[in-house]
C-alpha positions in Angstrom: 17.5 -10.6 -35.6 15.3 -11.2 -32.6 16.5 -11.1 -29.2 14.0 -12.7 -26.7 13.9 -11.2 -23.0 12.0 -12.2 -20.1 11.7 -10.1 -16.6 11.7 -12.7 -13.9 10.3 -10.1 -11.3 7.7 -8.6 -13.5 6.9 -11.3 -15.9 7.3 -8.9 -19.0 8.1 -10.7 -22.0 9.4 -9.1 -25.2 11.1 -9.5 -28.4 13.7 -7.3 -29.5 14.4 -6.8 -33.2 17.9 -5.6 -34.5 18.8 -4.7 -37.7 21.7 -6.4 -39.2 23.2 -6.0 -42.9 25.5 -9.1 -42.2 23.9 -12.2 -41.4 27.3 -13.6 -40.4 29.0 -11.1 -38.3 27.6 -8.3 -35.8 28.1 -7.0 -32.2 25.4 -5.5 -29.9 25.6 -4.4 -26.2 23.4 -5.0 -23.4 22.8 -2.9 -20.4 21.0 0.0 -18.7 22.8 2.9 -20.8 20.1 4.5 -23.5 23.2 3.7 -26.0 23.0 0.0 -25.6 21.4 -2.0 -28.5 19.5 -4.1 -26.0 18.4 -1.9 -22.7 17.3 -4.0 -20.1 15.6 -1.7 -17.0 16.5 -3.7 -14.0 18.6 -2.3 -10.9 21.0 -5.4 -11.0 22.0 -5.0 -14.8 25.1 -2.6 -15.0 25.2 0.3 -17.5 27.3 -2.0 -19.9 27.0 -5.2 -18.6 27.9 -7.5 -21.6 27.4 -7.8 -25.3 26.3 -10.5 -28.1 28.8 -11.0 -30.9 27.8 -12.8 -34.2 31.0 -14.4 -36.0 30.7 -16.7 -39.1 27.1 -17.5 -38.3 27.9 -18.2 -34.4 26.4 -16.1 -31.3 29.2 -15.2 -28.6 28.1 -13.8 -25.2 30.7 -11.8 -23.0 30.3 -10.0 -19.6 32.0 -6.8 -19.8 33.2 -6.6 -16.3 29.4 -6.2 -14.5 28.9 -5.5 -11.2 26.4 -8.3 -10.1 27.6 -11.0 -13.2 26.2 -12.9 -15.4 25.1 -16.7 -15.8 24.7 -18.8 -18.8 22.3 -22.0 -17.9 22.7 -20.9 -14.5 26.6 -21.1 -14.4 28.4 -18.2 -13.5 30.7 -17.1 -16.5 34.1 -15.3 -16.1 34.3 -11.7 -17.0 36.0 -10.8 -20.5 35.4 -14.4 -21.6 33.8 -15.2 -24.7 31.1 -18.2 -24.5 29.5 -19.8 -27.5 25.9 -19.8 -27.2 23.5 -22.9 -28.4 20.1 -22.7 -29.7 18.5 -23.7 -26.3 20.9 -21.4 -23.9 19.4 -19.1 -21.6 21.6 -16.0 -20.4 20.5 -14.5 -16.7 21.5 -10.7 -16.5 20.0 -9.6 -13.3 16.6 -10.3 -13.0 16.2 -10.8 -17.1 16.6 -13.9 -19.1 18.0 -13.3 -22.3 18.0 -15.5 -25.6 18.5 -15.5 -29.3 16.8 -17.7 -31.7 18.8 -19.4 -34.2 19.2 -17.2 -37.3 17.9 -19.9 -39.9 14.9 -20.7 -37.9 11.5 -19.0 -39.1 8.2 -18.5 -36.3 7.1 -21.8 -37.2 10.0 -23.8 -36.7 9.7 -26.4 -33.7 12.8 -25.4 -32.3 11.9 -21.9 -32.0 8.4 -23.0 -30.4 10.3 -25.3 -27.9 13.0 -22.2 -27.2 10.1 -19.7 -26.5 8.4 -22.5 -24.3 11.6 -22.8 -22.3 12.0 -19.0 -21.9 8.6 -18.5 -20.9 9.2 -20.9 -18.1 12.7 -20.1 -17.5 12.1 -18.1 -14.3 8.7 -19.1 -13.6 7.5 -21.6 -10.9 4.5 -23.0 -9.7 3.4 -20.1 -7.4 -0.1 -19.7 -5.8 -1.8 -16.3 -5.8 -2.3 -14.4 -2.9 -5.3 -12.2 -2.9 -6.0 -11.8 0.6 -5.2 -12.8 4.4 -2.0 -12.8 6.3 1.8 -13.9 4.9 4.9 -13.8 5.7 7.4 -11.4 3.4 11.1 -11.1 3.3 12.5 -8.0 2.6 14.7 -8.4 -0.8 15.8 -4.7 -1.3 15.7 -1.4 0.2 15.5 1.6 -2.1 16.9 5.4 -1.2 14.4 7.2 -2.9 15.4 10.6 -1.2 17.1 11.3 1.9 13.9 10.6 4.2 12.1 8.4 2.1 12.6 4.5 1.5 11.3 2.0 -0.3 11.2 -1.8 0.8 10.7 -4.5 -1.7 9.3 -7.8 -0.3 9.1 -11.2 -1.4 6.9 -13.8 0.0 8.0 -16.9 1.6 7.1 -19.3 0.3 6.8 -17.6 -2.8 3.5 -16.1 -4.2 1.9 -13.8 -7.0 0.9 -10.6 -5.4 -2.8 -9.9 -6.8 -4.0 -6.8 -5.7 -5.7 -3.5 -7.2 -3.3 -0.4 -7.8 -3.7 2.2 -4.9 -4.8 -0.6 -2.3 -2.9 -0.7 1.2 -1.6 -3.4 3.4 -1.0 -3.9 7.0 2.3 -4.7 8.4 3.0 -6.5 12.0 5.9 -4.9 13.3 7.6 -6.2 16.6 8.4 -3.0 18.1 9.8 -2.8 21.9 8.4 -6.4 22.5 4.9 -5.6 21.1 3.0 -6.5 18.0 2.4 -3.0 16.4 0.0 -3.1 13.2 0.4 -0.2 10.5 -1.4 -0.2 7.2 1.2 1.4 4.3 0.1 2.4 0.7 1.4 -0.2 -1.8 3.7 1.6 -4.4 4.3 -1.4 -6.6 1.9 -2.5 -9.5 0.2 -5.9 -9.6 1.3 -6.1 -13.1 4.7 -7.1 -11.4 3.4 -10.0 -9.1 6.6 -11.3 -7.9 7.4 -8.5 -5.3 5.5 -6.1 -3.1 6.7 -2.6 -2.4 5.9 0.2 -0.1 7.4 3.1 0.3 7.9 5.2 3.6 8.9 8.4 4.8 10.7 9.2 8.2 8.5 11.1 10.4 10.3 13.3 12.9 8.3 14.9 15.6 6.7 18.3 14.2 8.6 21.4 15.2 4.9 23.1 15.7 3.7 20.5 18.0 7.0 19.5 20.2 5.3 17.1 22.5 3.7 15.1 19.8 5.2 11.4 19.6 7.2 10.7 16.5 6.0 8.0 13.6 7.3 4.8 15.6 6.4 2.5 13.0 7.8 4.4 10.1 11.0 5.5 11.6 11.1 2.1 13.2 11.2 0.6 9.4 13.6 2.9 8.4 16.1 2.0 11.4 15.7 -1.7 11.7 14.5 -3.5 8.2 17.3 -4.8 6.0 17.6 -7.2 3.2 16.3 -10.4 4.8 14.4 -8.9 7.4 10.9 -10.8 7.7 7.6 -9.6 8.7 3.8 -10.5 8.7 1.8 -8.8 6.2 -2.2 -8.6 5.5 -4.6 -7.4 3.0 -4.8 -6.0 0.5 -7.3 -3.4 1.5 -8.6 0.0 0.3 -10.9 1.3 -2.5 -8.6 4.4 -3.6 -7.9 2.8 -7.2 -8.9 4.2 -10.8 -9.8 0.5 -11.6 -12.9 1.0 -9.3 -13.8 4.1 -11.4 -13.1 3.2 -15.1 -12.2 6.3 -16.9 -10.2 6.9 -20.0 -8.8 10.5 -18.8 -7.1 10.7 -15.3 -5.6 13.4 -13.7 -3.5 12.4 -10.5 -2.7 15.1 -8.1 -0.3 14.3 -4.9 2.0 16.0 -2.6 5.1 14.4 -0.5 4.8 10.8 0.0 1.1 10.9 -0.8 2.6 9.7 -4.1 2.5 6.1 -3.2 -1.0 5.3 -4.4 -0.5 7.4 -7.6 2.9 5.7 -8.8 1.1 2.0 -8.1 -1.8 3.3 -10.6 0.7 5.0 -13.0 2.6 1.9 -13.1 0.0 -0.2 -14.0 -1.2 1.7 -16.6 2.5 2.1 -18.2 2.8 -1.8 -17.7 -0.3 -2.7 -19.4 -0.5 -0.2 -21.9 -3.6 0.8 -20.9 -5.6 3.2 -23.3 -5.7 5.8 -20.3 -4.9 9.4 -20.9 -2.8 10.6 -17.7 -1.9 13.9 -16.2 0.4 13.4 -13.4 0.9 16.6 -11.1 2.9 16.2 -8.3 4.1 18.9 -5.2 7.6 18.7 -3.3 9.4 20.8 -1.1 12.8 20.9 -3.4 13.8 19.1 -6.4 15.5 16.6 -4.3 12.5 15.6 -2.5 10.7 14.4 -5.7 10.1 10.6 -5.0 10.3 8.5 -8.0 11.5 11.2 -10.3 13.9 9.3 -12.8 11.0 6.6 -13.3 8.4 9.5 -13.5 10.4 11.4 -16.0 10.9 8.0 -18.3 7.3 7.2 -18.5 6.7 10.7 -19.8 9.5 10.3 -22.2 8.3 7.0 -23.6 4.6 7.5 -23.3 2.6 10.0 -25.2 -0.3 9.5 -23.2 1.3 10.1 -19.9 1.9 13.9 -19.2 4.2 14.8 -15.9 4.1 18.1 -14.1 6.1 18.9 -11.2 6.3 21.9 -8.8 8.5 23.0 -6.0 7.1 24.7 -2.8 10.1 25.2 -0.9 11.1 29.1 0.0 15.0 28.4 -0.6 15.2 28.8 -4.4 17.3 26.1 -6.6 18.8 27.7 -9.5 19.0 24.1 -11.5 14.8 24.0 -11.2 13.3 24.5 -14.3 9.9 23.8 -13.5 6.8 25.1 -11.7 7.0 26.9 -8.7 4.8 27.2 -5.7 1.3 25.8 -4.4 -1.2 24.4 -7.5 -3.3 27.3 -8.4 -6.0 27.8 -11.1 -4.0 29.5 -13.9 -1.3 26.7 -13.0 -4.1 23.9 -13.6 -5.5 25.4 -16.6 -1.9 25.1 -17.9 -1.2 21.8 -17.0 -4.5 20.3 -17.8 -6.6 22.5 -19.9 -9.3 19.8 -20.2 -9.5 18.8 -16.4 -13.1 19.3 -16.4 -13.3 15.9 -18.4 -10.9 14.0 -16.3 -11.3 11.7 -13.2 -9.4 13.5 -10.2 -7.4 11.6 -7.8 -5.8 13.3 -4.8 -3.6 12.2 -1.9 -1.5 14.4 0.4 -1.5 16.5 3.5 -4.7 17.7 4.7 -4.2 21.5 4.1 -3.2 20.5 0.6 -6.3 18.4 -0.4 -8.3 21.3 1.1 -7.0 23.9 -1.1 -7.2 21.4 -4.2 -10.8 20.6 -3.5 -11.8 24.3 -2.7 -10.4 25.3 -5.9 -12.0 22.8 -8.2 -15.4 23.6 -6.5 -14.6 27.0 -7.3 -13.8 26.1 -10.7 -17.3 24.2 -10.8 -15.8 21.0 -11.5 -17.9 17.8 -11.3 -17.1 16.5 -7.9 -18.7 13.1 -8.3 -15.5 12.3 -10.2 -13.2 13.5 -7.3 -11.6 11.0 -5.2 -9.0 11.5 -2.2 -6.9 10.1 0.6 -6.6 11.8 3.7 -3.4 13.3 5.4 -3.1 15.5 8.2 -1.0 16.8 11.3 -0.4 14.9 14.5 -2.1 15.7 17.6 -0.7 16.1 20.9 0.0 12.8 23.1 -2.1 11.9 25.7 -0.9 11.2 29.3 -1.8 7.7 29.8 -0.4 4.7 31.3 2.7 3.5 30.2 1.3 0.5 28.0 -1.8 2.8 26.9 0.8 5.4 25.9 2.7 3.0 23.9 -0.6 2.2 22.0 -1.8 5.8 21.4 1.7 6.8 20.1 0.5 4.8 17.3 -1.6 7.6 16.3 1.4 9.5 15.1 1.6 6.8 12.1 -0.3 7.4 8.9 -3.2 5.2 7.8 -4.9 4.9 4.7 -8.2 6.0 4.2 -10.3 6.1 0.6 -12.6 9.1 0.2 -15.1 8.4 -2.5 -17.0 12.0 -2.4 -20.3 12.7 -3.0 -19.0 16.1 -1.4 -22.1 16.7 0.3 -20.8 14.1 2.9 -17.8 16.0 3.6 -19.4 18.9 5.5 -19.1 17.1 8.9 -16.9 18.8 11.3 -13.3 17.0 11.4 -12.2 15.0 14.3 -8.5 14.8 14.0 -7.4 11.1 14.1 -3.6 10.6 14.0 -2.8 7.8 11.7 0.0 6.3 9.5 0.1 5.8 5.5 3.7 5.2 4.2 5.4 6.9 6.8 3.5 10.3 6.9 1.0 11.9 9.3 -2.8 11.9 8.1 -5.8 13.7 9.4 -9.2 12.1 9.2 -12.2 13.8 8.8 -15.4 12.2 9.9 -16.3 12.6 6.4 -13.7 10.7 4.9 -15.3 7.4 6.5 -19.2 8.5 5.6 -18.6 6.8 2.0 -15.7 4.3 3.1 -16.7 1.0 3.8 -14.9 -0.7 6.4 -12.6 -4.0 5.1 -13.1 -7.0 6.9 -11.0 -10.0 6.2 -13.4 -12.4 8.5 -16.4 -13.0 6.6 -17.6 -15.8 8.9 -21.0 -15.0 10.4 -21.3 -14.7 14.3 -23.9 -16.2 16.3 -24.6 -14.1 19.2 -24.2 -15.5 22.6 -27.5 -15.8 24.9 -27.2 -13.6 27.9 -26.5 -15.0 31.2 -30.1 -14.3 32.6 -31.2 -16.7 29.5 -28.5 -19.2 30.0 -29.4 -19.5 33.7 -33.3 -19.7 33.0 -32.7 -22.6 30.6 -30.3 -24.4 33.3 -33.0 -24.2 35.8 -35.7 -25.3 33.6 -33.5 -28.6 32.8 -32.9 -29.2 36.3 -36.8 -29.1 37.0 -37.2 -31.5 34.1 -34.8 -33.7 35.7 -36.0 -33.8 39.4 -33.0 -31.7 40.5 -33.6 -28.7 43.2 -36.1 -26.1 41.5 -35.2 -23.0 40.4 -35.9 -21.2 43.5 -33.3 -23.1 44.9 -30.8 -22.2 42.2 -28.9 -18.8 42.8 -28.5 -17.3 39.3 -25.1 -15.5 39.0 -26.2 -12.0 38.1 -25.1 -10.0 34.9 -22.7 -7.6 35.9 -24.4 -4.4 37.1 -23.1 -0.9 37.2 -22.9 1.3 40.1 -22.6 4.5 37.6 -25.4 6.7 36.8 -27.7 4.7 34.4 -27.9 7.7 32.1 -23.9 7.6 31.8 -22.4 5.7 28.4 -20.7 2.7 30.0 -18.7 -0.4 28.4 -17.9 -3.4 30.2 -15.2 -5.1 29.0 -16.1 -8.9 29.8 -12.5 -10.6 29.9 -10.9 -8.0 31.4 -13.5 -7.2 34.2 -13.5 -3.5 33.8 -16.2 -1.2 33.4 -15.6 2.5 32.6 -17.7 5.5 32.0 -17.2 7.4 28.6 -16.7 11.0 27.9 -18.2 12.2 24.5 -14.5 12.5 22.7 -12.8 8.9 23.1 -13.8 5.9 21.2 -14.0 2.2 22.8 -10.7 1.6 21.7 -9.1 4.7 23.4 -11.0 4.0 26.8 -9.5 0.6 26.6 -6.0 1.8 26.0 -6.5 4.2 29.1 -7.4 1.3 31.2 -4.4 -0.7 29.7 -6.6 -2.9 28.1 -4.7 -4.5 24.9 -6.9 -4.4 21.9 -5.4 -4.9 18.5 -5.7 -2.0 16.1 -4.2 -0.5 13.1 -5.7 2.1 11.2 -7.9 3.9 13.9 -10.3 5.1 11.5 -12.7 1.9 10.9 -10.9 0.8 7.5 -9.1 -2.2 8.0 -11.0 -4.2 10.5 -8.2 -5.0 12.8 -10.2 -3.6 15.9 -13.1 -5.6 15.5 -14.5 -7.1 18.8 -17.5 -9.3 19.7 -20.5 -6.9 20.8 -22.2 -9.2 23.7 -24.8 -6.6 24.7 -25.8 -3.0 23.8 -25.9 -0.5 21.0 -22.8 1.6 19.6 -22.7 4.7 17.3 -20.4 5.8 14.9 -21.0 9.5 14.7 -22.4 9.5 11.4 -20.3 7.1 9.9 -21.4 3.9 8.2 -18.8 1.3 8.5 -19.2 -2.3 6.9 -19.1 -4.5 10.0 -21.1 -8.0 10.6 -23.8 -8.1 13.2 -22.7 -9.0 16.6 -19.4 -7.2 15.9 -17.9 -3.5 16.7 -15.0 -1.5 15.3 -13.9 -0.4 18.6 -11.7 2.4 17.2 -14.6 4.5 15.7 -17.2 3.0 18.0 -19.1 5.0 20.9 -21.5 3.3 23.3 -25.1 4.2 23.8 -25.9 3.4 27.0 -24.5 0.5 28.3 -22.3 -1.7 26.2 -20.6 -5.3 27.0 -17.4 -5.7 25.0 -16.1 -9.5 24.7 -12.4 -8.2 25.8 
């Protein structure tokens, strides 16, 4: 006997063949429990949700007291009541649609083909596909992954199918204390389940070792304020930290803490698409309670022969129930987990110290580093004493921003400039080398034509006045371009709209100086990756300290740019 199911959230369509010795009688349980005949992997399906009974050639469905109920043809059914099923009836259980083809039909029967079509269209609507840009999303679920990590599940309004690459990130616009704060977060869901988009966020306390550092404002705000029904603005997707960009049949995914988020996205994609890719997934957590996505990873490892899972705990307090690896990843542990690691493409995501240790170990083992990719984390820096409004903006630095790093490792030798950023609620540190190979993402590709300088405009006006027998240019007083009273050798920036001119030191970016002056410039990642901080460059040149971000002519990425001499910004 065949049972056809469709998951309306993931779009997964499958046929379940259940053996029966008697064509006229039978009983099959439906639910999430492994003992069920039909297992539906959906959080809204109860462990033992319902059953289908075959009596004298007729099928009946009964809801066995499920938590979220069942529907037949969109009509709610009563608990413990048997309902006769007609050939085209659709049973809705959680996000899943279940139907049973007539026993007498074969695969070529027109009625069965019509039934297949109805099932395939049962939950799908004519939705447009989202590939980039800003949209409004609504929180449909909040899942507690660990004591301090939550997954927020979003749907678009109006509904769309989310299309992105596993491992990429999005930027959320958060209304915090009357201001619009933008923060990037890695996507933890997979594009193979296009109806929803998920981010997984860790609460960020003030670090004990840096007591005057600001806590993770955006991540903590999400934990404290986002509930089912909350709406936010979302833009993206962005980033190049994805296995699809570097095709390989053998992967080694190494993560620590909430650095697991892009890794679970890639793993889910490989699992859902049944890709012919051999994966070794290594994760490091403080304790067994801190292992994010533990049950799902264990399920993948149990069901897929090409998915191997290894987890280590690094906390000092021993847990007797934990029988896995203990301690930090070392050479002997790596050899035991992935003896063929030299043949694999490696992706690493976690705190900066963790990644430095992994990178050094691989270099020592003469791993081909052209197959090494990482996403940076780190530690927060002390908050600067700025004016109130600027201080609120700088506190954004205590949030983690995603940065994709595709080494040539030779480019990683530059000294690290600590940038406080946020990705999925964990604090990151970005070394300058991280952006030397990262191409910034800009959503606005419209060419910009640089405006003429004021002197050129005045000259043009003057010539026109002479031509029209108006007073000559000698009688016309041209408004001078803003001049600086500062020493010309000093780098300075003039903010045209606000009328402020500021001398620069060697440490701050144009964005940081603007914040110190109370000039409100948009920003998000603060590392030149997302393009949110982009402003029009009216005059002068800027430097990016050895980095080579993608930015259209006539624009400047203020979060990483520094002036060379005098610069005029349209801000």
